[in-house]
N, C-alpha and C positions, 0 to 999 in steps of 0.2 A: 622384765620389774624394770631393766634399762629403757626398755622402752617409753614405761610411762613417766619414769621421771625425764628425761628425754624434752616428753609434751608439754610438760608442766614448767620447763625450765623456758622466761622470757626470752627474748630475745630476736633479730631477723633474719630473715631467709634468704636464699642467695639472691633472687630475681628480686626480695625488696634493695637492697645490696646494689647490685648491678643498677635498676634503674633510679637509684637514689643520686647515684655514682654519675650516670649517664645525663641530670636532669641540673645538677650542680657543676659540670663540666659545659652545659651549652650557656648554663647562667654567666660561668666564669669565660665563654668565650666572649659572650656578649659585652660584659662592661670592657671586656678588652680591646673590641673593635669600637666601642663609645670611647672611651680613653685615646686609640691612636688618630682617630677623627677627631678628636678634640685639639692633639696635641698640633694634627698638619694645618688646621682651621688657627692655632695660635701663631706657628711658624708663618703661615700667611700675611696674618695681620700685623705680624711684629714687622714684617718684610717692608709690607705699605708704610706703615709708619716710619718707620726709616728711610724710606722712600720721599716719604713728605720732607722729613726732616731735613734731607740733602737739599731738594730741592726749595723749603724756606730761605736757605740759607745761601744758598745761590743766587734768589732775588734778592736779598738784605744785601749783599755784596754789590751786586749792579746796581740796585736803587739807589744803597749809597753812594755810589761812584757817579751817577747820574744828574743826584740832587747838587752835586754840588761841582757840575758841570756848565761852564759856559758856551758849550758847541759841541757836537757830535757828530762822527759821518760815519756809515755805513756801507762798508767791502763787502766784496766776494758773495754777491746774493743774498746777506742781510747774515751772515753766517759771522761777519767779522764787526764789530764797532772799535773806535777809536775815538773815546773821549779827553778835554781837554780841559785843565781846570783854570782860575784867574789866573796862575801865577805862568801860565803856558805849556804847563809838563802836560806830558801826556799819559793813560792808558789805553792796554789795546787786548779787548777781549778776543779768541779767538775760537770757533767752535772746528777741532778736526772733525768730521764724519769717519772717517775710516777708523780712528780710535775710539769713537763715542767718547769724547776730551773737552772738554772747558779749560783753556790755558787765556793763563792772562801776562804780560809786559808792558810791566812801569818802567818810563822812559830810564836811559844807562841804568837798568837793571836787567837781572837774569828773566826767563820765561820762566813762569811758574805754574803747575797746576791746581785748579779751583775743585774739578771732579772729575774724576776718570773713572770713564769704562763702560759710564752706563747713561749717558746723554744719548736719547734717542733722537732727538732734532729740538737746534736752536735757532731763533729767526731774531734778527733785530728791523725796528724800521726809526726812522728819524721823519718830524715834520714839523716842522718848528720847536716848539720848547720840546713836545710832547717824544719820548721815547718808548717806543711798543716794545717788549719782551714776551716771546710766547718759547716756554721750554715746556718740553717733554721727557722725562727718564723715565727709562726701561731697567727691569732687573728680575732676574728668573720668574716673568710669567706675569710680575708686577707693573704697572705702568702708572704715571701721577704724570698732570700737563696742567702748569703752571701757565697763568696768559697777567701780564700788568701793563699799565701804562705810568710810567713815570715824567712829571715835571723835572725838565732842568730849574734852579732857582736862581740861578748865576745867569741865565742865556742871556747873549749880545752883549755882556760887558766887555 
């Protein structure tokens, strides 16, 4: 009589439970892998955005100083630029390749760091009133290349 009652009771067999758990585990594993890949992609994209923001900031600072300049000279194969304003004061921007750092010094002030640790390359060119800037930033496998030509508004004054 117990056997007859057992067959009449509904439920899952051991094989059905094990199979359901196996399929659930595979689905959860797939969801976990998709989430992990999404997080990695998000971090990479965010890193590149931060690098682009830093590059934009550097280019803005350089462009502002150059636009107000009356003249500019390039030194050390294009890795240093000295910019003179209308009052005869100067500011010097120096790329230090051994530390991947961009520093600047305003006349009669101490040297300051503009960006530290991930300037891959920086070069300046000067032709008449045009200053070319070629900047490459690199960090954690991400790379941003910015290139610009800035005109000195007060050139020759």
